[in-house]
N, C-alpha and C positions, 0 to 999 in steps of 0.2 A: 778102404773102397770096397774091398769085399763085402764085409759086413757090411757097406749100405745097400748091398747092390742083393743083399739075402733079406735083408730087412722089407726094402720097394717092396720083393717078389713074393713073398709072405703074406704082406698087410693086402697086398692089394687080390691075392689068389682068394685070400680068406672071408674078407671083410666087400670085397665087389667085384667077383666072381666073372663078370659081364666085360669086364676091361682089366686089360696084364698091360700094366706099364714096365717099363724098362728102360732105365737109365742109360744116356747114350755114351758109350763109350768114348772120354775124352772131351766130353760136354761141356757146358760152363756151368760152374757151381756159383753160388755167393748170396748175401744178404741184400734185400731192396725196399723200394719204396712202392706204394701204388697210390692212385689217385681213381678217376670214375669220369668216364666220358659218353657222349654217345651224339656226335654231329650229323650222322645219315647220309657224311660223304663215300664218294668211292674210297677204301683201303689204300692205302698207295701200296701194300704189297698183291695189289691188283693189277699193275703193269708189269709185264714180262721182265723189261730191262730192268726192275729192281728184287730180281730171283737170282738166288749164289747161281744156278741153273739157267740162264736164257732161254733155252728151249720150253723149260719146264711150265706147267700147267699153274698162272695168280691163281689168287685169291678170287674167287666167285663172288662177282658184283650183279646188282638187279637195276631193273628197269623202277619206274617212281611204286610200282604197285607192291616190292619188297618180296617178289617173290620169281617174278618172271627174272631168268638168267640175261644179263646183259652185256654185248660183246666187249671181249676183253679190249679192243682199241678207243672203247666211246670212253667221252672226258667224263672226268668226275662233274655231280651237278654242282656243284663247291667251286668250280671253273668256266661254269656258264653250259654247262657238258646234263646228258641225262644217265647218269650213273649215281647209283647209292650202295648204301650197304644191305645186304642181304638182310628179311627179317629174322633169318635164322639162325643169325651171328648176332645171339643173344644170351647171356648165362643162363644153363638150368644144373637145378639141382641133381644129383645122382641119390645121395641120401643127406642123411643130418650135418658128415661130416667128409662128403667130396661132392665138389663140384666140375663142367665143362665152359668152358668159354674163349673168351677172344679178347684180343690187347693190340693197346698201339703199346711198342716198348723201343727201350733204347741204354744199350748195352756200354757207350761208350759218352753219351750226352750230345741232344740234337737228331739231327736224321743219320739215323743209322740202316740202313737197308739188308745189312751183311747175315742179318735172322731171318729176314722175309720167310713166314712159315712154319719155322724150326716152335715145336710145343715143349712148355716149361710147364714143372709142377712147381705149383704156389702150397708153401708151408706157412700158413698164417701165426702171428706171434702176438702176444700180448692175450685181452680179451677175446681172440677168437682160435685161442692154440689149438691144437686139435682138428683143425680144418682144414683142408686141401683142395686146389682148386687145378683144374687143369686146362691149361689156358693155350694157343697158339697165336702166336706172332701174326697178325692179319696187318699192320700201318704201323709207323712210323710217325715221329713231330719233333717241329724245330723247338717247342717250346719243353723236351722231355731233358731230365737230369740223367746221370748214370746208373743204371740198374735201376731201373723207372718203368714199371708196367701199369697204363692207364687203361683200366679193365672197362671195357663196352660194356655198360650196362644201360639200356633206355633211359630216358629222364637223369641221366649221371650230369649235364650240362652238356653244352655245345663247344664249348670254349673258343678258341678262338677263331674258327670256322661257324657263323652263324646261317648262311645261306641253305645250308642241305636240310635239313629238317624245316623248314619254314615255307620252302619251295614242293618237298615232298609229301606234308601232313597239315601244311597251313597253321603250323607252330607260330608262337610267337617270336616278336624278329630276333631275341637273345634265347629263343628256346625255352621249357617248361622251367617253372622255376627260375632258378639262380642261373645265369650262362655260366660260371664257374659252382659245379658242387649238385646243381639242379633241383629237384621237387624235393621237397623237406619230410614230408611223412607218406605212405603206404596209399594211405586214402588219396593224397593227389597225384598216383600215378592213372585215376579214370581220367585225367587232361589227358595222357597220349592213346591214340587211335587204340582198336580192342587187340590187337597183332602183337601189340611192343606191349601191355599190361602186366603179363607176368614176367617181363622180363626183368624190367623197374621193380616188381616185388622182390625178387630175388635180392636188393640190395638190402630189404630191410627184414628179411625174413631168412634166409641164408647168412648172412652177411652181419645178420642183427643190429642194424644202421651203424654200425662202429665205422667211424667213416678215415679213408684213408689207412687203414691198418699195414704194418712193417711185415715184410714176409724174409724167410728163405728161400733160396730158388735152386732146381737141379733139371737140366735139361735132359727130357726123356724122346723115347721113339716117338711119333704118332702114332697111334691106334686109329682104326677104322672108324672109329665113334666119332672123331673128331674130323678127319680128311674127309669123308663121307657129306660133311657139313659144305667146309670151303673150297674141296677140292686140289686142295693143295699140298704138297708133301714135300721137307727139308731137303 
């Protein structure tokens, strides 16, 4: 374990001097799978009752414009309310090998709120070997398996909730592209509103259009770079 601590510290100090990542003592590690989604709904970690610390601040959610903060008690647009995912909770590349983003995740299978707001370092395997993504858990999902990370990528498919993007952006009833999987090319990202197109292209640029890559994962302390976006700490 000490060797792993040293490796991560040196890597991020040298290669990404603006972000310092520290493995969380007794944090979870393992191997897992990824998928992608963007349903525009209020993330489930946006409810205080789903946090480990019930008095904490939940994930920031937004009004229909995607930028104005919505109250924590406002119901999700996917359940008849007016609260949506904020535009800035889309992925972004720091450089060619490191990115920041947000995920729906389950470590036990199904709805799993125990890790709301936790930060996880994903290390991609296979064709994406060498690339890493620091993600924060903002959402859960009844359709997720164990050690499953559903990366929030605009145009990645709306999944089981088809109402959110339709009511927020006038998207087709089953979302942009396929309901599961989303758009098929970077050019199709032009179907999305301007505010979401950069995040949509992330899949084709940083992830090289590799579909659902496998990962190794390790829990890390949440750096300010990601907490400043979400407003939530684990």
